[in-house]
N, C-alpha and C positions, 0 to 999 in steps of 0.2 A: 679816156675816161671820165666819166663826167662825174666825179663827187662835188667837183662842180662845190667845193668848200661848203654847202649849204650854207653863204653868207658869213659870215662870222670868225667862227674859231672853229679844230678840229674834230670832226668826230665819228664814231665809228658806225661805222653803214652797214647797210644789210644785207646778206647772202649771199651767195655763187648760182653762177649759170651758162650758158652752153648752147648753142645751138648750131647745123651743117648749116658755114658761108662760104662758099665759092670762092677763090681768090683767079686770078692769070699770077701764069713762072713767068718767075723776073728770069734780065739777061746774064749771064756771067761775068758782064765787068767787074768794074774795082769795085766802080762806084755807084752798084745799079743793081735795086736787089736777087735774090733768089727764093726760092722755095716751094716746096712739092707742088704737086696739083693738087688740086680739091683740101689747101688749106679748112681747120674749122675750127669756129672757134667753142667754145665748148657749152654746151646745154643745158636750160634748166631740168627737161627734163631724162638727163643720162647721171640726175645727183641720184641722193640715198637722201631716201622718203623724211629723216630726221634733220637733213643739212635743206633743203628746197625752203624757199621762202613764198608764205601763206602771198598766196590769190597772184604768182605771179606764173602763166601762160610758159608750159615745155617747153616749147621752142623757142621763146626767148636764150639772147646766149650775152654771157659775162662779158664784160669789155670795160674798163680800168676807169671807164666812168657810169657803172649800172648796170643794171637790167634794158636791155635793147629788141625786138622783135630784129630778127635777121631785114625785114625791109629798112628797116631806120640805119640800117650796116653800107656804109657806101669808104669800098678800093676805091684813093688816085691815086694814081701810081705817079711809079717815076718821067719825070719831064711835064706830067697835067699839074695843074696850078688851080685851087678852089678860091675864088670869085667873093668877092663882099655879097653878092647878089645870089651864093647856093651854085649858081652857074660852074663848072671843072671844063675848065676851056684844056683842051687835050693838046700831047707834044704836036700833036700835028697841025694844031691851030683853030684844026674843031670846035665848038663849044655846045655841049652836054649840061644840060642840066637835070642833075639827080633827081632818081626817082622822089617824089612829094612820097614823107612816112603814112602821116594823117595817125598813128596810133601812139599811143601812150607807152615811156619811159616810167624804169622806176630807177630811185636812188637809194644810195648801200643803205642811208637811213631805210629805206619804206618808204617814202612817198611816192606817189604816183603821179604824175607830170601829165599831163594829159597836151594832144597835139597841137593843143591852143597858146603853152603854156602855163595855163592850170595846175597846181597841189595841190593832193590833200594826204594827209597823212594816215596812214594807214595803222591800224587799231593792235596788226596781229605783226609780231618781227619773226626771225630765223629764232626757234630754238635753240638754248644750251643747248651742250654744248660751244653747235661751231662758231669761229668768232669770223668777223668778215666787218671790213672794213679797215679805215687809215690806221693803222696802227700808232706809227707816227712817223711823226716831220717837223724836217724844220724848214721855220719861211717867218717871215715879214715884211707886212707893208711900209711901203716906195712910196716916199712924197711926190718924186720926179716918177714921171711913166720911164719905162723899163725898156730899153734895145735889147739887149742880149745876157742870155744867162749860158753857161758851158761844161760841166763838169764832169769827172771821170771817177770811174768805177769797175772793179772787176767783180766778174757771174759769180759771183758763188757755190756749190758745190750743192751737191741736188738734195732734197729730199730725205731722210731714213726710210721715212716711213709717204711713200709715193699712192696716196693714195684720190680721195677726187681733189686738193685744192689744186684754187692758182692763186697767184704770188707774185705782183706786179713794186719794181725795182722806179722813181724818175722821178729826176728834178723837174720845175714847169713855174710857169706865169698861168694866171688869171687877174680879171678885174674888181675895182674892189669902188663905190661901197654895191656896185650888182654885178654881180658876174652873167659874163653869156658867155665866156667859151671857157677853154683849158690847152696849150696848148705843150703838149708833153712827149719828150726820149721814151719810149720806154723798153727796160728789160720785163718779160714778162717769159713764167715756169707752167707750166700747160695752160697754155694762154690758148691756145687749141686743140684743149684735148688729145696733147702727144708727149703728157709726162718728157719734157722738154723744154731746154731758151731759147727765146726767140727776144726778136730788139725789129721794132716797130713804132712807129709816131702819127701821134693821134690831137684830134685837134674836137671839142665837143660844144654845142650841139646846138650847130644851126637845125634851127627852124622843127629841132627833130633828131636830127641827124649826128651818130656819130659820124668822124671821117677817119679815117690811115693809110699809109704808107704799106706799101707788101712788107708782109714779114720778113726776115734773116736770121740764119741760126745762128745760135753761139753755144757753149760752153765751158763748162768751170773752166779756171782760169783766163776766161778770153779779157782783153781789157777793150771796157768800154768808152767811150767817148761821148755823150749825149748836149748839141748844143739848137742855142733855139736864140733865133736873129734875126733882124729885121735884115732888109736886101738894099733899102735906100739910107741917103748920106746920111747924115751927125742931122741933128736938130727936125730932121725932119716926121710927124705923124706920115704914119707907112703902111699900106693894104697890105703891101708881095711880103712875108714870112719865112722862111727854112724853118725846119727841125730835121737835123740831120741825127737818125740813131747810129752810132759808128763802130764797127766789130774792127778797130786796129789791130787785131791779131792775124785775123781773116784779110783786112784791107775792103772790104764789105760795108755798106752804110745803104739803109731801107729809109731815103728824105720824106718829106712833106711840103707840100708850097704851097701858100694857106693866108687867107687875109685872118689878121686878129683878132676886128671886132668892135674893137676901142683898145685906152691906151692899158698897158695892163703892168699892174702895180705890188700886184699880191705874188709872194717872192718867194719858189720853195726850192730851198738845198736838197735835199734829198729825203725822200715819200718815202713805207711802205707801207703796200694796200697789202690785204688779206680776201680770198673769200672761200669757206669754208673749212677754216684750218681746230679741230680738235683737243690734238692734244703737240703736245711742245718738238717732238720728231716729224711729223709734218710741213716744217720749219728749213729755211734752204739752210745750210750750213755759216754758220755766221760770228763776230757782229762783219752789220758792214760799213764801209769809207766811205761815202762821195766824198771826193781830194779834189786840191786845186780847185774848186769854184771859185767860180770868176762873174763878177756883177756889171753890168755896165749900159745906163741912164743911154736915155735918149741918146745925149750931146756922145753917147762914145764917150764919157769917162768912168772907167774905174772905179764902183763901191768900194772905199778901200776895205772900213769893216764893217760888214754885216752884220748888223740885231737883232739875230736869230734869238727863236722862237722856238718850246715844243708844243709839245701833246699831254695828254693828260692820261695816261695810263693802267690810273687802279683800280677801275670798273672792266680789265678786259680777263676773259675766263677760254680760254685759261691762263692763267699767268709764268708766265717767261723770262721773265730776269732784264722783263723790256726795259729801256734804256736808251738815252739820248745825251752824245757826248759834242757841240763841235769847238771851232777856233775863227777865224777870219775867212775864212780854205777849205773849208774840211767841217763837213755832217756823220757822224760815227750814228748808227743805227740796229745800236745790240736787239737781240733778241734768244 
């Protein structure tokens, strides 16, 4: 999901997307992802005209990081590892170059990002009343590099109105002042144009490509643990991180082994991100609580009281009783 926080404060993003993107079926081992063949990310062309982001091609897809060409979305399977140079080390030991994207993507704020990283602010945005963007987040900036964040939450009931909306929940880590990547274990509803819950781990956006693990299914009431952590010894700047999206109810885990690309100092205990929500009934059952949040610095010292901050939702339409409350170890998002 490449919100990429747009450097600074959490802001509302623009639009919703979709496009066919083939994924391989995972093995059925306890910690190996399983998914239906030909899982498909939601495509812009399937959206109603009233909700389509202006200027974004119909074949682009929705991700937790904005709108991307399917050519710029890559799957890193279980046992594979995303390297610093963008190469993927496969479980077999072979090295593979991820396809070079070469196409622009769009942030949730409607900015066009060229393949060379240049940004262009678009003058038009998704028309109201559809809501797309980061609705709520509990976040703070750390003075020390972070080595791990782990959080637990429960899969909510599906929305009562099952339309074309996409819903994402996740904790995560980014860099400041220059955001280079975002590491996220993500619970999504309708992320694969399936009107269902799925779990996958994401890292965006090296050379304009967003990477994710094979998705696994989830159901209302399942317990989810999102764990993002350095695999190196305490105190080291580590080039190998794991993002585990774990469904403890089913025993399945969708893991991404990746490089963070820089020290991670922007901490998100819990985020609600949506695409194409026009009525309050299009939200899933709520509120949702990210609980037992644990944040550790690079030295593996737990942060006792993370100074969580929230985002301003006063301008969001539709208004659905949005709220955020936090403790040292929890973040409850209301909607």
